[in-house]
C-alpha positions in Angstrom: -0.1 0.0 -0.1 1.1 3.6 -0.5 -0.1 6.8 1.2 0.5 9.9 -1.0 0.1 13.2 0.8 0.6 16.8 0.3 0.8 20.2 2.0 -1.4 23.1 1.0 -0.8 26.4 2.3 -2.8 29.6 2.2 -1.8 32.3 -0.2 -1.1 35.1 2.3 1.8 33.0 3.8 3.9 34.2 0.8 6.3 31.0 0.9 9.2 31.1 -1.5 7.5 28.6 -3.7 4.3 30.8 -3.8 6.4 33.8 -4.8 8.0 32.0 -7.6 4.6 30.6 -9.0 2.4 32.1 -11.8 -0.7 30.8 -10.1 -1.8 30.3 -6.6 -0.9 27.2 -4.8 -4.6 26.0 -4.3 -4.9 26.3 -7.9 -2.0 24.4 -8.5 -3.4 21.7 -6.1 -6.7 21.6 -8.4 -4.5 20.8 -11.4 -2.9 18.3 -9.3 -6.2 16.7 -8.4 -7.2 16.3 -12.0 -4.1 14.0 -12.6 -5.2 12.1 -9.4 -8.5 11.6 -10.7 -7.3 10.7 -14.3 -5.2 7.9 -12.5 -7.8 6.9 -9.7 -4.9 7.6 -7.0 -5.9 8.8 -3.4 -4.3 11.3 -1.6 -4.4 13.0 1.8 -3.9 16.9 1.9 -2.8 18.7 4.9 -4.3 22.0 4.4 -3.9 25.1 6.6 -6.9 26.7 8.4 -6.2 30.0 6.5 -7.1 28.2 3.1 -10.6 27.5 4.0 -11.0 30.9 5.6 -9.4 32.9 3.1 -9.6 31.1 -0.2 -12.7 28.8 0.1 -14.1 29.1 -3.3 -10.9 27.8 -5.0 -10.3 25.2 -2.5 -14.0 24.0 -2.3 -13.6 21.4 -5.4 -10.7 19.7 -4.1 -12.2 19.1 -0.8 -15.3 17.5 -2.4 -13.4 14.7 -4.2 -13.9 11.4 -2.8 -10.1 10.6 -3.8 -9.0 13.5 -1.3 -8.6 12.9 2.4 -8.6 16.2 4.5 -5.8 16.6 7.4 -4.8 19.7 9.5 -1.7 21.6 8.8 -2.0 24.3 11.3 -4.0 27.3 11.2 -1.5 29.7 9.8 1.5 27.7 9.5 3.6 29.5 12.3 2.8 32.8 10.4 3.8 35.0 13.7 7.3 33.9 13.6 8.2 36.3 16.6 5.7 34.5 18.7 7.1 31.2 17.7 10.7 32.1 18.2 9.9 33.7 21.6 8.0 30.2 22.5 11.3 28.6 21.3 13.5 30.4 23.3 11.4 30.7 26.6 9.7 27.4 26.4 11.7 25.3 24.3 8.8 24.8 21.9 8.6 26.5 18.7 5.0 25.3 18.1 4.0 27.1 21.4 2.8 25.7 24.7 0.5 23.0 25.0 -2.6 25.0 25.2 -1.8 27.2 22.1 -1.2 23.9 20.1 -4.4 22.4 21.1 -6.2 25.6 20.3 -4.6 25.8 17.0 -5.6 22.1 16.1 -9.2 22.6 17.3 -9.6 25.8 15.4 -8.2 24.1 12.1 -10.4 21.2 12.8 -13.4 23.5 13.2 -13.3 25.2 10.2 -12.7 22.1 8.1 -16.0 20.7 9.9 -17.9 24.0 9.0 -16.8 24.4 5.4 -16.8 20.8 4.3 -18.9 18.6 6.8 -15.7 16.5 7.3 -14.1 15.6 10.6 -10.4 15.7 10.5 -8.3 13.3 12.5 -5.2 13.2 10.7 -2.3 15.9 11.1 0.9 17.4 9.8 2.7 20.4 11.3 4.1 22.9 9.1 7.9 22.1 8.3 7.5 18.8 10.4 7.7 21.1 13.4 7.5 18.6 16.2 8.0 19.5 19.9 7.6 18.2 23.3 3.8 19.0 23.7 2.8 17.8 20.2 1.3 14.4 20.9 -0.4 15.7 24.1 -1.8 18.7 22.2 -2.9 16.8 19.1 -4.6 14.0 21.0 -6.4 16.5 23.4 -7.7 17.8 19.9 -9.0 14.4 18.8 -6.5 13.7 16.1 -5.4 9.9 15.7 -2.1 10.7 14.0 0.6 13.0 13.6 2.7 12.6 10.2 5.7 14.9 11.3 9.4 14.1 10.4 11.3 11.5 8.1 12.4 8.1 9.0 13.7 6.1 6.1 13.2 2.5 7.9 9.8 3.4 9.1 7.2 0.4 8.4 4.1 1.6 10.2 2.7 4.0 12.6 4.1 4.0 16.1 1.8 4.4 19.3 2.7 7.2 21.7 1.5 6.9 25.4 -0.4 10.4 25.1 -3.0 8.6 22.7 -1.9 9.2 19.2 0.2 7.6 16.5 3.5 9.2 15.1 3.9 8.4 11.5 7.0 9.8 9.7 7.7 9.8 5.9 9.7 6.8 4.6 9.9 8.0 1.0 12.5 10.8 0.3 10.8 14.2 0.4 10.2 16.6 -2.3 10.8 20.0 -1.3 14.0 19.7 0.8 15.6 17.3 -1.8 14.8 19.3 -4.9 16.4 22.2 -6.8 13.3 24.6 -7.5 12.3 28.3 -7.0 14.6 29.8 -4.7 16.4 26.4 -3.9 19.2 26.9 -6.7 22.5 25.2 -6.5 23.8 28.2 -5.0 21.2 28.8 -2.3 21.3 25.3 -1.3 25.1 25.3 -0.7 24.6 28.5 1.3 21.8 26.7 3.5 24.0 23.6 4.1 26.8 25.8 5.1 24.8 27.8 7.4 22.4 25.0 9.0 24.5 21.6 8.3 20.8 20.5 7.4 20.1 16.8 6.7 17.4 14.1 7.1 17.1 10.4 7.1 17.9 10.6 3.4 20.8 13.0 3.8 21.9 16.3 2.9 21.5 16.2 -1.0 19.3 18.1 -3.4 18.5 16.7 -6.9 17.2 17.8 -10.3 13.6 16.5 -10.4 14.3 13.7 -13.0 17.1 12.1 -10.5 14.7 12.6 -7.6 11.9 10.8 -9.5 14.0 8.1 -9.9 15.0 8.0 -6.1 11.3 8.0 -5.3 10.5 5.2 -7.8 13.4 3.0 -6.1 12.1 3.7 -2.7 8.5 3.0 -3.7 9.9 -0.4 -5.0 12.3 -1.2 -1.9 9.2 -0.5 0.5 7.2 -3.0 -1.4 9.9 -5.6 -1.3 10.3 -5.3 2.4 6.3 -5.3 3.1 6.3 -1.6 4.4 3.6 0.9 3.6 5.0 3.8 1.8 4.2 7.2 3.4 5.1 9.8 0.9 4.9 13.4 0.4 4.5 15.3 -2.9 3.6 19.0 -2.7 1.5 20.1 -5.7 3.4 23.4 -5.9 6.9 21.9 -5.8 6.4 19.6 -8.7 4.6 22.2 -10.6 7.4 24.6 -10.3 10.0 21.8 -11.1 8.4 20.8 -14.5 4.8 21.6 -14.4 3.8 18.4 -12.9 5.5 16.0 -15.6 7.4 14.0 -12.9 4.6 13.6 -10.9 2.8 12.1 -14.0 5.7 9.7 -14.1 5.2 8.8 -10.7 1.4 8.5 -11.1 2.1 5.9 -13.7 3.6 3.5 -10.8 1.0 4.5 -8.1 -2.2 3.8 -10.6 -0.9 0.2 -10.4 -0.7 -0.1 -6.6 -3.1 0.1 -3.8 -3.2 4.0 -2.7 -5.0 4.7 0.7 -6.0 7.5 3.0 -3.9 8.0 5.9 -6.8 7.2 8.3 -7.2 3.7 6.6 -3.5 3.0 7.9 -4.5 4.1 11.1 -7.5 1.9 11.2 -5.2 -1.0 10.3 -2.6 0.0 13.2 -5.6 0.1 15.6 -6.6 -3.4 14.7 -3.2 -4.8 14.9 -2.8 -2.8 18.1 -5.8 -4.3 19.6 -4.9 -8.0 18.8 -1.4 -7.5 20.2 -2.9 -6.2 23.6 -5.4 -9.0 23.7 -4.7 -11.5 26.8 
């Protein structure tokens, strides 16, 4: 099985990707959805609350597709950077104190319910920002899973004592490993020198053609080892790389495999956990 995910951000966030794009991020996501529909591939989209508040008419068609599961991606994606930097310095939690994170998740879930009638139970923090209060905050907001971070050898969701699953990505991510938008070779070299950044797939970035081969190889490797693939492909990132051409190559692989929403994986994890805890 394969769980395809993507993150979608409100235009007022003014990300680097958004500033390099000729259409809005949600408009790109709707083009991405058309490709999903042609291939019959499911996806879980983690969407910021402000997308629903500020761009509902553009977002609405995407939320109505049966192929799409809606997850939370913070209310405003840490848009008040000063507040979050102060929280990080004073509390050791960039996401904010426990009460704030819980309020943020509940506020995001509430507008999803208001606009779509759907209940949101899956979550990913913007920038995979995960702190010491994350599990407790999200469990208190009735989330079932948090898909932050990257762990190459992850095979399945991991239960946390706070009452929620953690489920990191196990396929190489796109944004951090692709040359695109402001992420030129020169920019990436500067970034590496300044922050010494790396994840479980290493520090390197690639042209989209090479990255696509790495993704396809990772999907095959996970299939061979019996692991469910948890992957992320931001619509706007692949649009900026080559107008979604490489995404269509990946879809050719995905359409011949079972794709599932993240909630289905958590349902399976609940059943496995229940069987394992029976006397």
